[in-house]
N, C-alpha and C positions, 0 to 999 in steps of 0.2 A: 403653471402649475397648479396641479390640482391640490385645494385645500380643505375641500368639503370631504364628507364622510364617505366611503366606499360603496360605491352603487351596483345595482347588479344582483345582490346576494337574494337566496331565497328565505324565506321567514323560518325561524328556530323550530316551530311547528311542524312544517313541512318537511324540515331536514329531519327529525325523529322518526318521521314515518317512512323515508327513504332510504335512508344507511342502515346498511347492516347490524346485526345485533352484534356486542362486543361483550367478552367477559372482561372485566377491571380486573387489573393486576392485584394478585393477594395480598402483596404487602409493598408499602412504599417506605423506605427507610431502615432496611436491614443496616445492622452494624458493618463497616468498612473496614479494610486495612487501613491503619492509619499513616500521616505522611512518610513517618520514618523507617516502615515496612521495608526491609531489604530485598523483599522479591520484587519491589518496584523500583530498585533503583541500581540494578547489576546487571551485566550481561554483555557479550561481546559479539552476540551473532547481528549479521547482516538482514537487511529486510528483504524479502521478496512477496510475489503474490501469496497470499494466503489460500489454503485449501481448501477454504470455506465458500470460495465462490461458486455461485449456484447459477446464476443466471447469464444468458449467453450472449443476450443484446442489451443495451442499455434500456429502462424504461420510456416508454413516448413522453414526450415534452408537450403539456398542456399549457392553456392560459386561464388565469383566472382574472375578472375585473374587479380592479378599485378605482372607482371613479370612472376616469378616461384612460388609464395605465392598463396596460397590460403587463400582468406579473408570471412570467415562466416557471412551470413547478413539473413535480414528476412524482411519482409515487413507486415505492418499490417494498416487498416484504409482505408478510399475512400474519402477522402477530396479534395477540388479543388487544394491544394497546396502541396508541398513534405515538410519536414522535416527529416533531418539527423541528429541522434542522434551522437553526436561522444562522445563516452565513456571515461572513465579513463581506466588505465589499469587494473584496477578491473571490470573486465567485463566478462560474460558467457550469450550469449544472451539466450539458452534454460534455463539455472538457473534461471533468473530473474522472468519467469513465473510462477514459482512456489509459488512466494511471493504474498499474495493478493494486498498489497499496492502497488508494482510495476506494476502489472498488470491492476489497477486502473487507474495510472498513466497513460499508455502506451495508454489504451482504451481513457480516456479523449484528449490524443493529437490526437488520431485516430479519435476524433469525430470529428474534422475540418479538418485533413489533412493526407494524405498518409504518414505515419510513417515509415521511415527507418532505421534498426536498424544494428548495426553489430559491431565485436570483433577485434580489430586491431591486428595485425600481431605480434604474440608473447604471445595472451592471449586469454583466453576463447577455441573457438571451431576451431580460424585460425590456421594457419600453424605457427610452432614454429621457431624463429630467430635466428641466433646463437650471436647476439650481439646489442647493441641500435640502434635504426632507428632516421636519423635526421628528423628535423622538415619538411622538403620537401617530403621526402621519405614518410612521415604519411598523408601529402597532396596529396600524389599520390595515396594513399589508399583511400580517400575519394574520389578521383576523378574515380577510378576503379568502385568502389560500384556504384555511381551515372551512369555512362555509362553503366554498365550490366543492371541496373534496369529502363534504359532508362528515366533517370531524365536530363533534359538540365539547370534546373535552379532550385535553392532549398533554403529551411531556414536550416542553419547549428545551431545547438543547442549543444555547445562545454560544456562537464561536466568536473571539476578538470582538470586536466591535460589533457585532451582533446580539452582544452579551446586553447593553445598555437597553434596547428596545426589547428585549427577551422580560427585564425587569420590569419595564414601565408597564408591558401589556399583562404582567402576571399580577401587577398592584392594581391595575384597573379592571381586570376582568379576571379576577380569581377564579369565578365559577368555569371557567374554560379551560383551567392548568390545573394539570393534574399533581404535575412536578416539575421542578426547574432544575437544569443540568447546565452547569456555565463552565465553560473551559477558556483558558487564558485570554481573559477578558478583566475588566475594569468597570467603577461606578463612579470615579473622578480623576481627572487628569489635569495636567498643568501644559501650558504652550510650551511646545518642543523647540521653539525658535528663540528661546529665551535664554539667558545664562542659569548656571546650576543653581546659582543664588535667589535668581529672579523665580524659578521654578518650585523651589523649596519654599520661597514666601508665599507662592500662589496656592501650594499645597495646604499651608498652613491657613492661608487666609479661608478656604474651604472647609477648614474642620478637621482635616487630618492629622493623627498624633504622630509626634515624630518618629515612634517604632515604625509605623508604616510607609514612612518615606523611602523612596527608592536610592541606593548608594549614587554616590557621584558617577562612577564608572555606569551605572545604568542609566543615569539621566543624560550622559554624554553618549552613550549608545542611541539612544532615542532623539537626540538633537541631530546625530549624523543621519539616522535614518530620514528624519524630517526634511532635511537637506536633500537627500537622494529621491523623495517624493516630488519634492517642488521642483528640482532641475533635471532628473534621470530617470522619471516615472517611464518604463518599457525597455529598460535595458538590463533588467534582472538584479540591480542591486538591491533593490529593497526587500524582495523576496529571498534573495542571500542572505539576510540578516533574519530574516524571520523563519526561513527555512533552511536553514545551513546543510543537513544532512543531503539535500538535494545537489547542491554543487556545480549545477550545471548553468551557466550564464544564459547561453541561447534558449534553453528551456523555459528559463524563469523569466527572461524577458518575453518571449512569447505568452506566458500564464500570464502575465501583468498586462498585456495587450490586450488579451481576449476577455479580460474580468471586465476592466474598468478603462475610461480614458484619463488621459493626465489631469484634465480639469477635475474629474468625479474622484481621482484619488487625492487632489489635492483639498477638495470641499469637504471630504470625509473627515481628512486628518486635521482641519481646522475646527471643524463640527467636535469631532471628540475631544480637542483640549478644552471645549468650554462646558464639558457634559459635568454635571454633580448630582449625583443620586444619594448622596449622604442621606438626605431625611427619607428617602423612599424605600432605602433597606429594611428597615424594621417593621416596616408596614407588610413586608412579604409574609403571606400564612400558609404557603406550601412546602411540602418537603423540598429541600434544595442541598445540592451535591456541587462542589466546587471542586473543579480540577483545574491544576495549574502545576507547569515544569519548570524546576528551580532556577532554570538558567535562561527560560523565554526572553526574548527582547522585551516583550511587552511585561514589567515587574511582578514576581511573584508577591509583592508584598501586599499589591491590589487586591489579587485573590484573597489573602488572608485578611485583609478588611473586610471583604463582601460576607467571608465565613464567619467573621465575629460580630458583624452588625446584624445579620437574617437571622431570627430567631431558630433556634434549632439546627442552622445549617452546618453540614460535614464538610470538612476540608480533607482533598486528596492532593497530596503533594507528589510529583513524581521525579524523578531525574529526568534531565534533558535539557536540550536548547531548541528543540523546536517548537513552533508555535500551533500544529497540528496535531491533533490527537493521532491519526493515522501515521504519523513519522516520529512517534515516540520511540523511547528505546524497548518498550514492551506494549504497542497498541492491543495485545489481545487481553493484558493485565487490567488494562483499563476498560474495556469493552464488557469483561468479566465483572468489574466493581459496580460498573452504571447498570448492567443487567441485574446484579443482586439488589443494589437501592431501589431498583424499579419493580422488580418482580419478586422479591424474597428470596430468590434462588439463582444460581450460578448455571450457566450454561455447560452440560456435560457434551463437550465436542465431540461428534462421531466423525472419528477418523476416517480420510478418504484413502482409499488403497491405489496406489498407481504403481505400474512397472517403471522402476528407476535403476539407473547407473550410479553406484555410489564410490566415491571416491575417498579414501584418506591419506593422508601424508606426514611426516614426522620428520625433522632434522636428525641425522645421525650424530651420535654423542654430543648432544646440545650442551649438557650439563659441564664435561671436561671442555669444550670451546667458550661455555662462558667465562669458564675458571679462567683461562687461557687470554682472553680479550680483556675482561674486567666488564664491569657493570654497564658503564656508559657507551663502550664501543660496541658491548653485544647487543644491547637495546637499539642501537642503530641498525645493527646487522638484522636484527630481526623486524625491523620496522620495513626495511627493503626488501625483506624477503615476502614479508604480507603484501607490499604494494606492488612486487612481481607476480606472486600468486594471485591474487585479484585481476591484475592485467590479463592475465592468461586465461583465467576462468571466464572473464568476458569475452575474450576474443574467441572461445570455443564454445560459449552458452552454455558454461556451467552455472549453477547458483550455489553460492557460498552459504551453508548452514549455519556454522559456527567456526571461530577460530578455536584451537587447542593449546593456544601460545606458542608452540615452534610447530605448528601444523595446521591442516585444516582438513574440515569435514564438507563437503560439496556435492552435489546431485546432477546428473546429466540426463538429457532424454535418451541418448543413445552411446553404447561402450565406445565405438571406435573416437568419438570426440573426447571422451575421457581420456583415453589411452595417449591421443595426439597432446591435451592438455596438460597432462603428467610429463611427458617428455619434452615439452616445451618449458615447464616449470624446472625441471631437471639440470636443462642446458643454462636457464637463465640465472640459477642460484649458484652454477660452479664459481662464477667469477667473485662471489662474495666470500668463498672459502668455504663452502660448506656442502653438504652431501645430504642429499633426501632419501628417502626410500617412501614408495608408493603401493597402496593395495587398492584393488578395484575387484567388485562384484555388482552384478545385476539381478535385480529381483525385486517382488514385492513389497514396498515400502507404504508404512502407514504416515500419511501427511495430517499435522494437526496443526492449524495456525502458521508459524513459519519452520517448526521442527519437523524432523523425520524419525521415523524411528520401525521397530518390526526386526525381524530376524535377518534380512538381508544388510542392514546396518550393523548388525554384531558381526555378520559373515565378513564384510569387508574390512572390519576392522580388527580382526584375527587375522586375515590375509596380510594385511599392512604389518601386523606385528612380526610376519616371517619372513618378510623380503628382506633381503641383502642390501648393504649400502648402495646406492645409486640405481636400485633394481626396480622395476614396474612389475608386480607379482600381480596374476589375476587368476579368478576363479575359471574351470571348464568353459561354463555358461557363458562367459563374457567372451572367450575364443569362437565359442559355435555362433553367436550372433554376430561377427565382424568377418564370416568367411567373405571374401571379395575387395575387402579394404586395401590388401596389400600389407597388411599389420603381420608379421612374423612371430612364431613363439617358440621357447623351447621347454620341453617337460621339465617339472620340478616335484615329479613321483605324487602320490598320494599322501594326503596329511588329516591328521584327526584336529579339528579346530575346537578351542577351549569354550565347552558351554553348548556347543552346536551338535546337534545329531550327526551320526553318520561318518563318513571317509568323504574325502574332497580332493579333488583332482585339480593342481595348481600349474599354473604356468608363467612363464617370464617374457616379458616382451623384448624382442631381440631388436637391438637399433637399426634403424634405417641402413646405415652404411655398411653394415655387415650381414644385411638380410637377403642382397640381391639373388642368391641362388636359391631360397627358399622357395617351396610350393606356393606360399601363400602369396609371395610377390609376384611369381610366375603367373598365377589366375590372374592378379590385376591388371598385368599386362596383355590379355589375351584382346584382341580387335573384336568389338561387336558393332560391325557396321549397318547402316539403315537397310532393312527389306528391300530397298528400291535398288540395291545394287545389285541382285540377283533377280529382280524380277525381267519378267519377258516383256514383250510391246503388248500382247494380250492381257497379261496381269496389270501392266499400268493401267491400260483401259478399263478393266473392271475394278479397278482401285478408284480412279477419278470417277466413275458411274456411280460407286457405293455412297460417296461423299456428295455427290450433287445431284444425283436420281436415284436414291435407293428404291423407289416404288419400281422401278424399270427392272432392277434385277431381281426385286421379289416376284413379279408377273414370271420372268425368265424362269425363275428356280421351280415356280409351278406347274409352267409346260414341260420343263424337263422330268420332274416327278411324274407328270400324267404319260410321256413318251415312255418312260422305264416301266411305268405299271404297265402298259399296253404292251410290250415289248415281251414282259413276264409272263402275261394271260396268254399271249399265242404261242 
């Protein structure tokens, strides 16, 4: 195991002459939303890939030397300040880019900063190590990456157990840290393989006041997670507790396996239980923002303790259970607050404009039905309605933007899929004793983060309001785009849509079982055989020649052109 200082770095003087000039941020420490800001704690929207994504391919992975170790890193973004993301041991910088929500988060940070990502030694793409690393050795890894990329001074963004090494680096190298952002982390921990009473006694012995102790339920969750790390790492159960929104055990198991070995996971957890930075926190002298989800597996009391012990630190407590910021209920708001904290200004997101098919649905007579069934039974019906709707959206490639209580707003890449999905939802909810109506329109939408806006959304909402019970009502734009799909329509006349200029021709989708003789269905039945079925022998020979020896045909065409010209001249 490498124990000395990192080798192979360029001297600071040389770095100053080779790195590009950067403008420092205008302000650090602008007042933030406090932890009880309702804007950070409500919302029913489901997450999807943000419209802020700007990079088609992941950045290139390179390696920094830290002694004998190779540390994998990437750089993305072009902002005026550097952010070094200090990850947990669950990290693989190339694998992260396969997730739309993670990519959207990285792109958002990269919109105002140069974002530097790396895998710690022993994790992800970096070199393996024979045993646990000290916090000082981990700090040397940060320094090695910063030196390699030419970053003299950076913002450190410590995630999870990447937080303690960020704190140590900041305390020991304050001249190289511009600001500190900590997310879902801790400065002291208790042995999770102990009883609740033993863990509390351990925290008390480390100088943690009782007001910052986790509850009995929180400590029991930690103990269960430790058992899963010890016995079932690689099966997805650990990350299921840390990232409950993902909910796919197979995916989470693969993520565990590509990020760290079982031995590395156990060693990290054992090391974390021994960390005590109580005396280090008051020495932090840079602007600090502490972000923590209130129901995170890593107890929020630890974040509050850090914020109270670091001079001038601010606490941003958000609603949610997920350990990662990109899976929070409102990741865009967290990113906005981080940007404001670091730069003094919030990002004015430039909306992406994209052609989308917008679907609105709602339940007919929901108020009367709720009164008839009673609150408990109606709630069960609504939950089942939501489950069915989401399942069909997934099957037809729809993206849920938000739930409207008794309906949904969703977008699709194409109108045919939206119509088929609407029909499937309608059929699936009828056994529940409810009827829905659906409005669909295709038009240019503004995509800002996870939300959509623009006139197309308003039109779809107005079309939905005019639909009859059980009807899928669409604009003529939709009908014109699905020619050849076999979907039949009935005219519903021209309507004036509230708040929308002009008159709009609307059509109802004809159920497939009664649409057999419609022109749309007949068109879809027209056979379109391969051209080979009507080819002659010479045609087939020319086709093969064009594929295998196109130069021969080019020469033949030139000869034929000359012969034609000669005949015309004669």
